[in-house]
C-alpha positions in Angstrom: 93.5 135.8 67.0 90.6 133.5 66.6 90.8 130.0 64.3 89.4 129.8 61.2 85.5 129.4 61.6 82.2 129.5 59.5 82.0 133.0 58.2 85.5 133.8 58.2 87.6 134.9 55.1 91.3 135.1 54.5 92.4 138.5 53.5 95.7 139.8 52.3 96.7 143.6 52.9 99.8 145.5 51.2 101.5 148.5 52.7 102.2 150.4 49.3 103.1 154.0 51.3 106.6 155.0 52.5 105.4 155.0 56.1 105.1 151.8 58.6 101.6 151.5 59.5 99.8 150.0 62.5 96.5 147.8 61.6 93.9 146.2 63.6 90.5 144.9 63.5 88.4 148.1 64.3 85.3 146.3 64.7 85.6 143.0 66.4 86.2 143.6 69.9 86.4 140.2 71.0 89.3 139.5 68.5 93.0 140.3 69.4 94.7 141.3 65.9 97.2 144.0 65.8 99.9 144.3 63.4 103.3 146.4 62.6 103.3 146.8 58.6 106.5 147.8 57.2 106.6 149.8 54.0 106.3 147.2 50.9 105.2 144.5 53.6 102.3 142.3 53.1 100.3 140.4 55.8 97.9 137.5 55.6 95.5 137.0 58.1 91.8 135.3 58.8 89.1 137.1 60.2 85.2 137.7 60.2 83.7 138.7 56.6 82.1 141.7 58.7 85.9 142.9 59.9 87.4 146.4 58.9 91.0 146.6 59.1 92.2 150.0 60.6 95.3 151.3 59.2 97.2 154.1 61.0 100.5 155.6 59.7 103.5 155.7 62.2 105.6 158.9 62.5 108.3 159.6 64.8 106.1 162.1 66.5 102.6 160.6 66.4 100.6 157.9 64.5 98.4 159.3 61.8 94.7 157.9 60.6 94.8 156.6 57.7 91.8 154.4 56.6 89.7 151.6 57.3 89.0 149.1 54.8 86.1 146.3 55.0 88.0 143.1 55.0 85.7 141.7 52.1 87.8 144.0 49.7 90.9 142.4 51.0 89.5 138.6 50.7 91.4 136.2 48.5 90.1 133.2 47.1 91.1 129.6 47.2 92.6 129.6 43.6 95.2 132.6 44.8 96.0 130.7 47.6 96.7 127.5 45.5 98.9 129.5 43.4 100.9 131.0 46.3 101.2 127.5 47.7 102.5 126.2 44.4 105.0 128.9 44.1 106.5 128.5 47.4 106.5 124.9 47.3 
């Protein structure tokens, strides 16, 4: 994944389903980002403000398309990051 750059945002996604999901950035061909997200697991990532997180549910037979979420909706602010850092320190 690219380093944090101007116009990039910090995002958080939580898999609230009972199935593993594969997520990747759908509309940024120059970025390499693909993650397996287990049920109940959360991921933090930085990306371009125009990106979309595409999610596919994983079953034993196939991967099912779930949804695309604009990363702007997953964006978390600096105040949340500071609270998280204070909690884990």
